[in-house]
C-alpha positions, 0 to 999 in steps of 0.5 A: 435629131428632133424633127421640127414639124411645122404641120403640128405647130400650124394646126395648133395655131389654126385651132386658136385662130378658128376660135377667134374667128367664131368670136369675131363673127358673133360680135361683128356679124361677118367672118374675117376676110382674107383676099388674094390678088394673083397675076399670071399662071405660075403653077406654084403660085396657084397651088399656094393660093388654093392652099390659102383658100382651103386654110381660110375655110378651115378657120371660118374665114371669108376668102376673096380672089382677084385673078388677073392675066399675065398681061395685066398692066401696072395701072390695072393691078393698082386698080385691083389693089384699090378695090381690095383696100375699099372692100369692107368684107376684106380685113387683109389681103396680099398680092401673090408673088412673084409678079411678072417682070414688067410689074413693080413689086415695090410700087405694089407694096406701097399701094396696099393699105397698111391696115390690110397688109396680110403679108406684113411687108408694107414699109409702114408695118416693117417700120413698126417691126423695126422699132419694136411696135409690131403690128403684123410681121412677115409671115415666114420669119414669124413662122420660124419664131413660132416653131422655135417657141413651140419646141422650146428652143432657147434663143436668148444668148445663142449665136444665130446665123441667117443665110440670106438678106431678102426683105421678105425673109432674111432681114426681118428674120435677123431682126426678130432673132435679135429682139429675142436676145439672140446674137445674130450674124447675116451671111449673103452672096458677098460674105467671105468664108461663110462656112466659118461663120455658119459652123459657129451658130447654135441656131441657123436659118437658111433662106438663100434660095439655092437648092441643097446649098448647105450640108453637114460640114457647114454646121457645128455638131448640135446646131438647130437648123431651120430650112426656109428654102423650097424648090420644085413646088408646083412643077411635078418635082420632089420638093426640097430645100436649101439644106441637104437634110439627109446629112443632118441625122446624128449631127444636128440637134433639131431641124425642119424638114422640107416639105412640112417644116416652115412651109405650113407656118407661112400660111398659118401666120398669114391667117394670124395676121389677118385675124390681128388686122380684123380685130384692130379694125373692129376696135 
């Protein structure tokens, strides 16, 4: 079984981004800037934000963080978003999710300047994606596409299944695979006979958010399995995915491990989105 190593693909992307960042700095007189707003003390979120800042340093980006307490009101969060929108040193930024339950993720996304939308989740950028005029794409599904491209796994004409229909991963993932000429089915919590559908897939992307949901018996022999799930991060536990990876050896053609598969690609694609938006702003 071929291990689809996201660390290798991410490193390749970062080297290319670093070259672009140096060129940008030589022409504009400053580094590309990536901002993060984080609310509360969720351990996994803080680990993720630190990793983003380390990645920024590695590719010659300027990094800006606004840290707010869990008691932050919606008005205070919106003020922080406005400050990022107006900061000339920030080319793109994101609000780290999940937010505390009293804050509206939808309202927060709407407030981000779509030309500074590092995550590619603003409704305007999602609209551009849906009409095949991609400006930036949601980072995790775009990272999956980059892995498939790097390992030269053909999508055209293949039967693809996406398990999960979230706005962040499942729906844009299905769209990207469709635009790459895959024949795509989406399974979710209301799907009947999910196993019958997944066993037909040549390529299956599992983004259900349920630990060890699927295993060997859910995939046909020779399938390519992409596991987007991540469980245990930041809690002192072993990090695992939505797929029982140990069952795939000798059955799947290729698969992503957790950790080390899709995870590193999410940050790499965040950097790529930032670089794209910085270059668009310069133009």
